[in-house]
C-alpha positions as CSV (number, residue, x, y, z in Angstrom):
1,X,0.0,0.0,0.0
2,X,2.8,2.5,0.9
3,X,4.5,1.7,-2.3
4,X,1.4,2.1,-4.4
5,X,0.2,5.4,-2.7
6,X,3.3,7.2,-1.6
7,X,6.2,6.0,-3.8
8,X,5.4,8.5,-6.5
9,X,5.3,11.4,-4.1
10,X,9.1,11.1,-3.6
11,X,10.7,11.2,-7.0
12,X,14.4,10.7,-6.2
13,X,15.4,7.2,-5.2
14,X,18.0,8.6,-2.8
15,X,15.3,10.4,-0.9
16,X,13.3,7.2,-0.6
17,X,16.3,5.3,0.7
18,X,17.0,8.0,3.3
19,X,13.4,7.9,4.5
20,X,13.3,4.1,4.9
21,X,16.6,4.2,6.7
22,X,15.3,6.4,9.5
23,X,15.4,4.7,12.9
24,X,14.7,6.2,16.3
25,X,18.4,6.5,17.0
26,X,19.0,8.3,13.7
27,X,16.1,10.7,14.3
28,X,17.6,11.6,17.7
29,X,20.8,12.6,16.1
30,X,19.0,14.9,13.7
31,X,17.9,17.1,16.6
32,X,14.7,18.2,15.0
33,X,12.9,21.1,16.6
34,X,9.2,20.8,17.1
35,X,7.1,23.9,17.7
36,X,4.1,23.2,19.7
37,X,1.1,25.6,19.7
38,X,0.9,28.1,22.6
39,X,-1.2,27.1,25.5
40,X,-4.7,28.4,25.5
41,X,-5.1,31.7,27.3
42,X,-6.6,31.6,30.7
43,X,-9.9,33.4,30.7
44,X,-11.5,35.3,33.4
45,X,-14.9,33.9,34.1
46,X,-17.7,35.5,36.1
47,X,-18.6,34.2,39.5
48,X,-20.7,31.0,39.8
49,X,-23.8,33.1,40.8
50,X,-23.4,35.5,37.9
51,X,-22.8,32.7,35.4
52,X,-25.9,30.9,36.7
53,X,-27.9,34.1,36.2
54,X,-26.7,34.6,32.7
55,X,-27.5,30.9,31.7
56,X,-31.0,31.3,33.0
57,X,-31.6,34.5,31.1
58,X,-30.4,33.5,27.6
59,X,-29.0,30.6,25.5
60,X,-25.5,29.4,26.1
61,X,-24.5,30.4,22.6
62,X,-25.3,34.0,23.3
63,X,-23.4,33.9,26.7
64,X,-20.5,32.4,24.8
65,X,-20.4,35.2,22.3
66,X,-20.4,37.7,25.1
67,X,-17.2,36.1,26.6
68,X,-15.6,35.4,23.2
69,X,-15.5,31.7,23.7
70,X,-17.4,28.7,22.2
71,X,-20.6,27.4,23.6
72,X,-18.8,24.2,24.4
73,X,-16.3,26.1,26.6
74,X,-19.2,27.7,28.5
75,X,-20.9,24.3,29.0
76,X,-17.6,22.8,30.3
77,X,-17.1,25.6,32.7
78,X,-20.7,25.3,33.9
79,X,-20.2,21.6,34.4
80,X,-17.0,22.3,36.3
81,X,-18.9,24.6,38.6
82,X,-21.8,22.2,39.0
83,X,-24.3,24.4,37.3
84,X,-27.4,22.8,35.7
85,X,-28.1,23.9,32.1
86,X,-31.5,24.1,30.5
87,X,-32.4,20.9,28.5
88,X,-31.9,20.9,24.8
89,X,-34.6,22.8,23.0
90,X,-35.6,24.8,26.0
91,X,-35.2,28.2,24.4
92,X,-37.0,27.2,21.2
93,X,-39.9,25.9,23.3
94,X,-39.9,29.1,25.4
95,X,-40.0,31.3,22.2
96,X,-42.9,29.2,20.9
97,X,-44.8,29.5,24.1
98,X,-44.9,25.7,24.6
99,X,-43.5,25.7,28.1
100,X,-46.4,25.0,30.4
101,X,-46.4,24.4,34.1
102,X,-46.7,20.7,34.4
């Protein structure tokens, strides 16, 4: 499979031989430098009480835009703080007037 799909990518036979001659010991002698992405910036979050209030007032996606993060980040932070989030579809039901007191 490798021969069929990748052999044509490397045109020079010398380069192919060098690639297949790589071993862990040889790679260590090459002293390759790997640049890793910077760590995510730590973000200042509101207090637990304030975040709970925001989550009850509007959808998580809108709260996320306010803080410049994804809705997943807000959900994870809420879970970390032990906050309950509205069930899926809650805001659509509320807009449609289909939330009754059961």
